[in-house]
N, C-alpha and C positions, 0 to 999 in steps of 0.2 A: 666289732666289725670283722667280717670274714675277709680273708685275702682273696684276690682275684685268682681263679683257677684256669689252667690251660689244658687243652687236649694233649695227651702224652704222645710224643713222636715215636716212630717205629723203633728207633735206637733205644729209647727208654723202655718201650714195651719188651724188648729183648732183655733188658736188665731186670725186668720184673720177674723173669724166670730165675734170675740169679739172686735177687734180693727178695726177702720174704714178703715185703710190702712196700709200696710206693707212697702210701698215705702220709700226710703230714704227721710227724711224730716229734716227741720231745727229745732234747739233746742227748739224754742218756742212751736212747736208741742208737744214736750215731756211734756210741762206744761199743755196740754189739756187732761183731763181725758177721754180716749177713752173706758175705760172698765167699765163705770158706770152703764150700764143697769142692773136693779135688777134681770133679768132672768138669768144672768151669775152666775153659781154656783161656790163655792169655789174649787170644784174639777177641773172645767175647768180652773179657774185662776191658780191653782197650776200646772196643767199640762203645761199650756202655759208658766208660769214663768220659770219652769225648762228647758223646751225645748229651749226657747229663750235664757236663760242664757248659756246653753251648746253650742248652735249653734253660739252665738255671740262671746263667748270666743274662740272657735275653728275656727272662720272664719277669716276675714281680720285683726281683732285685733291680733290674734295669729300669723298671717303671719308677721306683723310688728315686733313683739317682738322676734320671733325666728330668724329673719334676723339680728336684732340688736345684740342679744347675741350669734350669730354665731352657733346656733344649726341647722340651715339650711343655704343654700347659694343661693342667687338669681342669676340666669344665663340667664334669658330671660324676655323681656317685663317689666311690672311694677315691678316685683320681683327683677330684676337686678337693676333697679333704686333705689328702696327702700334699697337694700343691700348696695348701694353706698351712702346712706344718702340723696338721691335726693327725698325729700318729701315736699309737700306743705300743707298748712292748709286745702285746699280742699280735699286732699287725705284722711284725717282723719274724714271727715264728716260722712261717713257711720258707722264706729265703735262707734263714739261719740253718734250719734243720736240713734243707735239701743240699746246701753246700757241704754239710758234714756227712749226712747219711747217704746221699746219692753220688756226690762228686768225689770228695776226698776219701771216702770209704773204698770206692772203686779204685782210685789211684793207689791207695795203701795196699789193697789186695793184689793189684797188678805187680807192684814192686816186690811184695813178699813172695808171691809165687815165682816170678821171674828170677829173683835172686836165688831161691832154693834150687831151681833147675838149671841155672847157668844160662838163662836166656838174656844175654847182656843187652841186646838191642831193645827188648821190651823193658828191661830194668831202666835203661836210660830214658826212654819215652815216658815211663811212669813217673820218674823223678821230675822231668821237665813239666809235666802236667800238674803234679803236686805243687811244684814251685809257683807256677802261674796261679793256681787256685789260692794258695796262701797269700800271694802278693795282692790279689784282688780283695780278699777278705780283710787283711791287715789294713789296707788303705781306706777301708770304709768303717771297720769296727775298732781298729787299734789293737789293744791287748786282747788275745783270744787263746783258747786252749789249743795246744798242738803237741808239745813234747810228751804230755801224759794222756793225750786223747787217742782215739781210734785203737784202743788196746783191748777191746772186748770187755768181758766181765772182770778183767784184772784191775781195772780202775774205772769205776763208774762216776767218779767225782774229780775230773782233771783240773789241776790248777791252771791259771792263766799265765801265758808267757808274755813278756813285755814286747811291744811292737818293734822296738829297735833291735831287740835280741832276735826276733823272728826274721828281720831283714838278713841277719847273718845266717840264720838257718836256711833261708831261701837261697842265698848265694851258695851255701854248701851243697844243697840238693842239686843245684844246677851244675856245679863243678863235678859232683859225683856222676850225674847223669851224662855229662859230656864225656867223662872218662869211660863210662859204660859203652857209649855209642862209638867211641874211638877204639874200643877193644878189638883187636884183630880177630878174636873169636866171638862173633856176634851171637852164637848159640845155635842149637839145633832147630829152633823155631825163631822166625823173625817177623816183624810186622809187614803186612801187605795191604790188600784192598780194604780191610776193615778199618784201616787208619784213614779216616775221612779227611783229616787235616793235611797230611803230607804223603799219604800212600806208601808209608814205610821207608821214605828216603831219609837216612840217618843224617846226612849233611844239612838238610833243612831243619831238622830238630835241633841240631847243634847251633845253627844260626838263631833259632827261636830262643834257645837258652841264653845266648849272649844278648838278645833283645830285652829279655826280662831283666838281666843284670844292668843293662843300660838304664832301664826305668828306675831301678833301685838307686842308682847313682845320681841320676838327674833330680830325683825327688829330694835329695840331700845336698844339692849343689848351691843353694842360696848362701852366699857368703863363704863358700867352701870350694876353692879352686881345685883342690885335689879330687873332689867328687866330680867336678865338671870334667877334669882330665880323664877320670875313670870312665865316665859316660862315653867320651869320645873313643876311648880304647875299645870298649865293648861294641860300640856302633860299627867300628872298623871291621869287626869280626862277624857282623850280623848281615842283615838283608842288603842286597845290592840292587834290587828292583822290585816292582810289584809282584813279580812271579813268585817271590819268596814269602809273600804275606801269610801270616798265620790266621786262618779263618775256617769256620765250619759251615759247609753248604748243606742246607736242609733238602728234604725230598719234595716230590711234586704231588703227593696225595694229601688229603685233608688230615689224615692221622699222623703224617710226618712233616707237616708244614712248620715254617719258622714261627717263633713265638710272637713276634710283632704282628705277623699276618693273622695268627689265630686270635690274638687280643682284639684286633680291629674287627674280625669277623664276629666275635662274641660281644664286644664292648664298644662298638663303633659309636662315637659321640662322647665318650668319656674323656678322651684326650684330643686337644686341638694341636696340630703341628704348626700351622702358620700363625697361631697366636703366641708363639714362644719368643723369648728374647733373641734366640739364635735366628729365627726367621726374620725378625725385625732388622737385625744387623745385615743379613744377607740382602734383603730388599733394598736397604739404603745404599748398599754398595753395588747394586745391579749385578749381583753375583750369578754367574751362569749355572752354578750348582743348584740354584733355587728350584728350577724345574725338574731337577733330578731328585732332590729331597722331597718335593711336594707335588702331588698329583692333582692337576686342575680338573680332572674328570671325576674325581671322587670328593664330594663335599660333606664335611661333618657339620654340626650345628653352628660352628663358629669359624668356618673357613675350609681350607683345602686339606685333604688327607695326606697320608704318607705315600711318597712316591714309590715306584716299582723297585728301585735298586735295593731299598731296605724293607719294603712293604710287601713284596711278592711272597707266594707260598714257599718258594725255594731260595729266598734271600739269605745272604750270609750273616753269621754272627762273627764279627771281627775281633780277634784277640789283640794282636799287634801287627801293624802294617808298616811298610817301607816309608810312607810319608811321615808317620809319627817319628820314626828314627831321625829323619832329616830335620824335622822341627826340633827334636832334642839336640841335634848337632848344632843348629843355629843358636839355641839358647846357651849351650855349653861353651861355644866359641865366644859368645858375647861376654859370658861371665869370666872367661880367661883372656879377654882383651884382644881377640882376633876378629876384628870387624869384617875383614874381607872374606874370611872363611865362613863367617856367620851369614853374610849376604848370599854366598854361593849355595849354602845349605838351605836357606830360606826359599830361594827361587826353586830349588830342586824339590822342596817339600810341597809347595803349592802346586807345582807342575805334576808331580807324582799323584797327588790326591785327585786332581781333576782328570788326569789320564785314567786312573783307576775307575772313575765314575763315568767315563765315556764322553767327557766334554770335548767338543771339537777344538782342534788346534788353534784356529783363528780366535775363538772366544777365550782360550787360555792366554794367548798373547795379549789380547786386548785388556784382560783383567790384570795381568802382570804389569802392563804399561802404567797402570794407575796405582796399584796396591803393592808393588814388589819392593820398592826401595825402603830400606830400613833407616830410621832416624839416626842422627849422629850420636845423640844422647843414649847411653847404654840402657838406662831404665826404660826410656821410651821405646827403644828397640825391642827389649824383652816383652813389653806390653804388646807391641805389634806382632811379634812371633806368637805369643800366647793366644791372642785373639784369633789369628789365622788357624792356629792349631785347634782351638776350641771348635771352630767351624768344621774342620776336617775330621775331628773325633766324634762325628755325629752318632748318637745312641751308644757310645762306648763309655763305660764307667770311668775310664782314664780321664775323661774331660772334667769330671768332678774333682779329681785329684789335681789336675792342672790348674783349675780355677782357685782351689784353696791355696796352692803353692804360690801363685803369682797375683791373685786378685784381678786377673784380666780374663775376659772383659769385665767391665763394671756391672755387677748385678744388683738390682734393687730388691730388697726383701718384699715378698708378696704381702706379708702382714707382720704385725708385732714389732718389738723393739730389739730383739735379740740378733737380728741380721739373718742371713741365709744359713740354713743348717750346715754343719761341718762334719757330721758323722751320722751313723745309725745308732739307734737304741739297741740294747741287748734284748734277746727274746724273752718273753714272759715265761715260757717253759724252762728256760735256763735258770731263772730265779727259783722256779718251783723244784727243779730236779738237781741243780748244782748250786744251790743258794749261797752257801758259805763262800764259795770261790768267786762267784760273780758279784756278790755284795761287797767283797773285799776291794773291788774296783772303784767303789765310792759312788757318789751321786752322778750318774751318767745321764746327760740330756742330749738333744740333737745338736747342741752347740758346744758342749764341754764333756770331758776334757778333749782338747784338740790333739790331733796326731802329732807325733814327735817332730815331724818335718814341717808342720803347718806353722810357719813363723813369718 
């Protein structure tokens, strides 16, 4: 079964001049440094890295994840098969290879060039982008190659690093990146307008780094008060409002349109948005975000289509937003026994999410009046926080991690007796080209082995 293909946005077309080929390739290609020519500027590498990251996250990768966590429903062609857990190793070749070849390769080359020339601001941004990319990959695949990967022909057969070890690696990348960004000597060249995410503002990249570290900690906070405390510490150093949100905004031409927009243009009817578990929960709660998420003027074969906020040609791909951090704070405070602080953060999280989406103030107040109060029982309160966060993390792969960590909301498997999938398979091309190392990971299915934090 072939993977769904998307039109390549302008930012990635730029990267095609840097990378010898954008075609789907096997993993060993990701070990060949395509971005080495000295004429490639840090600005070009940063623009490429950001565009590739956003388009890869929002493309086939996001389709798998949202079908698994039932934020969307597959009703046609490949999407229906994926929704029913009919997935082969070959199906994940495209997202696996593009994360390595297009995203992390660009990040690595940006870091290497910036380090060599003393461009500290670019070095810091490159490390934060690499950290985010690794965090997303680890949380879906678990053990993956990194310490021996992206080394060109020096090592075509990289060993797999343990997921827990990579969490430490991610934290180290962020700490080094923040140090680079705090360096009084930013370098002779600094990021500017090519930085679509933050426009070259170092302070915002530093906040983004702390947000990623907050994710790492909250993922490990179940039964671990120290990790809950660490999450709160990182949150305090991170975003203070929706203005700080880490997101990538796409262009307004067909060639530079957002991935979900392009998917619906090419494959309208493959995915139902109102047929999902998420839509059912929202409808039952008379959630005012329903009309933001879903468009009553566009009907697919099984209901209403994706709303303009996430479905427009220039819609954002959200990496981490302020509302997510407030949901993290609510959970962390509950795990540390501070119910009052948890309630404050919970209210702030729902409010921030609805404000981001443009929900009128009166409707926000009405919703809070019904759904805002946390239960006295800690476990029930965490369920409430997680369910609301699941609704807020619409089309964000972090929702899949949230569900696996908390088992909230309750999801009923679409088919079979194994339950809802808890990870992705490794790519077929990885078995073919790096067989000894991937085979050493053992029998990998959509359900096992679980991630180290999935307990």
